[in-house]
DRENZA-387451 format. One line per 4 residues: for each residue x, y, z of N, C-alpha, C, O. Coordinates in Angstrom, 3 decimals. Example, Ala and Ser with C-alpha at 12.3 -4.5 7.8 and 13.67 -1.06 7.14 Angstrom:
% residues 2
13.190:-5.690:7.800:12.300:-4.500:7.800:13.200:-3.300:7.800:14.236:-3.319:8.465 ~ 12.850:-2.250:7.080:13.670:-1.060:7.140:12.900:0.030:7.870:13.409:1.138:8.039
***
This chain:
% residues 93
35.562:74.073:186.131:34.709:74.561:185.063:34.821:76.088:184.936:34.905:76.631:183.834 ~ 34.819:76.747:186.067:34.897:78.210:186.063:36.255:78.690:185.562:36.341:79.670:184.822 ~ 37.313:77.995:185.970:38.647:78.397:185.513:38.796:78.197:184.009:39.516:78.952:183.356 ~ 38.133:77.204:183.458:38.185:76.971:182.008:37.541:78.125:181.262:38.042:78.556:180.223
36.411:78.635:181.798:35.732:79.767:181.153:36.605:81.017:181.185:36.706:81.741:180.194 ~ 37.236:81.262:182.339:38.105:82.430:182.430:39.308:82.296:181.512:39.754:83.283:180.926 ~ 39.837:81.087:181.380:40.956:80.855:180.463:40.564:81.130:179.033:41.326:81.747:178.289 ~ 39.370:80.678:178.629:38.885:80.905:177.271:38.625:82.389:177.042:38.986:82.930:175.997
38.007:83.040:178.003:37.740:84.475:177.871:39.041:85.262:177.820:39.158:86.230:177.068 ~ 39.998:84.857:178.602:41.294:85.533:178.603:41.980:85.392:177.244:42.563:86.350:176.735 ~ 41.909:84.219:176.671:42.512:84.011:175.334:41.809:84.853:174.281:42.454:85.432:173.407 ~ 40.491:84.921:174.367:39.731:85.726:173.396:40.077:87.209:173.528:40.297:87.899:172.533
40.122:87.684:174.765:40.483:89.088:174.985:41.907:89.373:174.525:42.185:90.442:173.982 ~ 42.796:88.432:174.737:44.175:88.596:174.278:44.225:88.657:172.752:44.965:89.463:172.189 ~ 43.443:87.811:172.082:43.408:87.819:170.618:42.829:89.134:170.099:43.336:89.692:169.127 ~ 41.780:89.625:170.735:41.186:90.906:170.332:42.183:92.036:170.564:42.326:92.928:169.728
42.868:91.994:171.696:43.867:93.018:171.992:44.995:93.006:170.959:45.417:94.063:170.492 ~ 45.480:91.825:170.603:46.530:91.728:169.588:46.040:92.230:168.236:46.781:92.897:167.515 ~ 44.803:91.915:167.891:44.241:92.387:166.629:44.119:93.902:166.583:44.450:94.526:165.574 ~ 43.643:94.495:167.676:43.527:95.958:167.733:44.886:96.633:167.695:45.062:97.661:167.041
45.839:96.053:168.396:47.192:96.624:168.374:47.743:96.607:166.951:48.321:97.595:166.497 ~ 47.566:95.495:166.250:48.042:95.397:164.870:47.305:96.385:163.971:47.912:96.986:163.084 ~ 46.012:96.559:164.191:45.217:97.481:163.389:45.720:98.919:163.517:45.780:99.655:162.532 ~ 46.079:99.305:164.731:46.509:100.680:164.952:47.995:100.903:164.666:48.388:102.022:164.338
48.808:99.891:164.779:50.248:100.048:164.608:50.676:99.852:163.150:51.631:100.487:162.702 ~ 50.003:99.006:162.424:50.421:98.646:161.068:50.628:99.846:160.136:51.629:99.867:159.420 ~ 49.748:100.834:160.105:49.975:101.949:159.180:51.234:102.763:159.481:51.764:103.439:158.599 ~ 51.707:102.701:160.712:52.841:103.525:161.107:54.142:102.750:161.211:55.176:103.332:161.538
54.119:101.471:160.945:55.311:100.635:161.099:56.446:101.114:160.190:57.594:101.196:160.629 ~ 56.143:101.425:158.954:57.166:101.893:158.020:57.721:103.246:158.451:58.926:103.482:158.355 ~ 56.856:104.133:158.924:57.294:105.451:159.382:58.215:105.340:160.583:59.242:106.014:160.654 ~ 57.842:104.490:161.522:58.694:104.294:162.696:60.007:103.633:162.328:61.049:103.963:162.896
59.971:102.705:161.385:61.207:102.070:160.925:62.138:103.071:160.268:63.346:103.051:160.504 ~ 61.580:103.947:159.445:62.388:104.967:158.787:62.975:105.952:159.804:64.129:106.361:159.677 ~ 62.191:106.328:160.800:62.693:107.232:161.836:63.808:106.569:162.632:64.797:107.217:162.974 ~ 63.658:105.292:162.928:64.715:104.579:163.657:65.986:104.493:162.821:67.085:104.670:163.347
65.846:104.224:161.531:67.015:104.152:160.652:67.708:105.505:160.554:68.937:105.567:160.541 ~ 66.943:106.584:160.485:67.536:107.929:160.453:68.293:108.234:161.737:69.374:108.823:161.701 ~ 67.730:107.836:162.863:68.431:108.037:164.135:69.707:107.209:164.203:70.731:107.675:164.705 ~ 69.644:105.978:163.696:70.841:105.131:163.675:71.920:105.726:162.772:73.106:105.673:163.098
71.504:106.295:161.628:72.474:106.922:160.732:73.135:108.132:161.385:74.341:108.332:161.247 ~ 72.363:108.922:162.084:72.916:110.076:162.790:73.871:109.629:163.891:74.922:110.240:164.084 ~ 73.519:108.577:164.607:74.382:108.037:165.648:75.692:107.527:165.047:76.764:107.768:165.602 ~ 75.611:106.823:163.915:76.823:106.331:163.251:77.702:107.499:162.826:78.921:107.447:162.988
77.105:108.539:162.291:77.873:109.706:161.882:78.550:110.358:163.077:79.698:110.790:162.980 ~ 77.859:110.432:164.191:78.442:111.016:165.394:79.605:110.169:165.905:80.654:110.707:166.259 ~ 79.428:108.860:165.946:80.477:107.982:166.456:81.675:107.943:165.513:82.820:107.927:165.964 ~ 81.418:107.928:164.209:82.497:107.809:163.232:83.043:109.158:162.770:83.937:109.192:161.925
82.539:110.252:163.291:82.940:111.569:162.795:84.440:111.813:162.939:85.059:112.370:162.033 ~ 85.021:111.418:164.033:86.462:111.621:164.230:87.259:110.805:163.212:88.274:111.272:162.695 ~ 86.799:109.596:162.927:87.482:108.758:161.936:87.284:109.298:160.524:88.110:109.047:159.647 ~ 86.208:110.030:160.297:85.939:110.615:158.985:86.612:111.966:158.798:86.572:112.530:157.705
87.232:112.491:159.852:87.953:113.755:159.745:87.168:114.959:160.201:87.610:116.091:160.005 ~ 86.029:114.748:160.798:85.218:115.846:161.311:85.512:115.984:162.799:85.391:115.007:163.539 ~ 85.893:117.172:163.251:86.186:117.327:164.681:84.951:117.025:165.530:83.852:117.508:165.259 ~ 85.164:116.233:166.538:84.069:115.818:167.398:84.446:116.128:168.845:85.382:115.527:169.374
83.751:117.035:169.483:84.095:117.365:170.870:83.813:116.213:171.837:84.353:116.194:172.943 ~ 82.990:115.271:171.443:82.664:114.140:172.314:83.419:112.877:171.913:82.996:111.772:172.252 ~ 84.523:113.028:171.199:85.231:111.843:170.704:85.771:110.970:171.821:85.903:109.758:171.651 ~ 86.080:111.560:172.947:86.554:110.779:174.093:85.484:109.777:174.538:85.804:108.657:174.937
84.230:110.180:174.469:83.137:109.328:174.920:82.674:108.370:173.825:82.199:107.276:174.127 ~ 82.805:108.762:172.569:82.340:107.900:171.486:83.400:106.897:171.043:83.075:105.957:170.318 ~ 84.638:107.064:171.450:85.696:106.141:171.030:85.448:104.728:171.520:85.789:103.766:170.831 ~ 84.869:104.587:172.683:84.621:103.244:173.189:83.451:102.561:172.481:83.247:101.360:172.660
82.684:103.299:171.684:81.581:102.711:170.927:82.019:102.207:169.543:81.263:101.498:168.879 ~ 83.207:102.562:169.116:83.669:102.167:167.782:83.624:100.659:167.527:83.140:100.256:166.470 ~ 84.098:99.810:168.429:84.021:98.373:168.148:82.594:97.865:167.954:82.378:96.905:167.214 ~ 81.642:98.482:168.593:80.249:98.073:168.430:79.671:98.508:167.094:78.744:97.881:166.581
80.210:99.568:166.534:79.666:100.152:165.314:80.340:99.586:164.058:79.744:99.605:162.981 ~ 81.553:99.093:164.183:82.303:98.641:163.012:81.592:97.551:162.218:81.744:97.484:160.998 ~ 80.831:96.710:162.877:80.176:95.630:162.144:79.034:96.127:161.261:78.592:95.413:160.361 ~ 78.553:97.350:161.514:77.462:97.902:160.702:77.931:98.968:159.717:77.104:99.649:159.111
79.232:99.124:159.549:79.768:100.180:158.682:79.363:99.955:157.228:78.984:100.905:156.544 ~ 79.434:98.733:156.751:79.098:98.465:155.344:77.646:98.832:155.053:77.356:99.503:154.062 ~ 76.759:98.402:155.898:75.338:98.725:155.736:75.129:100.238:155.727:74.347:100.758:154.931 ~ 75.826:100.934:156.608:75.670:102.379:156.726:76.213:103.113:155.504:75.533:103.981:154.957
77.424:102.778:155.067:78.002:103.563:153.972:77.309:103.284:152.642:77.274:104.167:151.785 ~ 76.761:102.098:152.442:75.996:101.860:151.216:74.673:102.617:151.265:74.223:103.125:150.238 ~ 74.044:102.703:152.426:72.797:103.463:152.553:73.040:104.953:152.356:72.163:105.663:151.862 ~ 74.226:105.437:152.737:74.565:106.844:152.569:75.006:107.171:151.146:75.242:108.334:150.818
75.118:106.149:150.303:75.473:106.378:148.909:76.960:106.356:148.632:77.390:106.763:147.552 ~ 77.753:105.893:149.577:79.197:105.797:149.385:79.524:104.422:148.803:79.087:103.394:149.318 ~ 80.290:104.427:147.733:80.622:103.170:147.068:81.562:102.311:147.908:81.408:101.092:147.981 ~ 82.519:102.951:148.529:83.483:102.244:149.383:83.423:102.804:150.800:82.871:103.878:151.041
83.995:102.063:151.714:84.018:102.503:153.105:84.888:103.758:153.235:86.011:103.774:152.730 ~ 84.404:104.791:153.888:85.198:106.002:154.054:86.282:105.875:155.113:87.107:106.776:155.265 ~ 86.288:104.791:155.829:87.267:104.594:156.892:88.452:103.808:156.364:88.279:102.794:155.688 ~ 89.636:104.263:156.665:90.841:103.577:156.209:91.052:102.252:156.935:91.569:101.297:156.355
90.653:102.196:158.195:90.864:101.002:159.007:89.913:99.866:158.653:90.242:98.699:158.865 ~ 88.750:100.187:158.124:87.724:99.194:157.857:87.602:99.026:156.346:87.229:99.964:155.641 ~ 87.913:97.841:155.856:87.722:97.560:154.428:86.673:96.460:154.320:86.994:95.273:154.374 ~ 85.450:96.855:154.170:84.343:95.900:154.174:83.936:95.463:152.756:83.276:94.437:152.590
84.317:96.218:151.765:83.895:95.906:150.398:84.978:95.217:149.595:84.769:94.893:148.426
***
């Protein structure tokens, strides 16, 4: 009987906690999403800079990230306002 009460109270507290978290996080969700997208765009530019013709002093370290980034090139270049892919090796459109 006692364990049932604690289980019910625990569920109620969990529901209240989830509700409060949603109440405080919801207004900032779009802002955080936009900040994450901006960081991802900067990361893509850094990784693809050598392929775009911009000298990159860290190209030795970013070259191994290229295969991971290639699948998101189309999404990135359309968001940046480029009609076609700026990379000669990747023809996504």
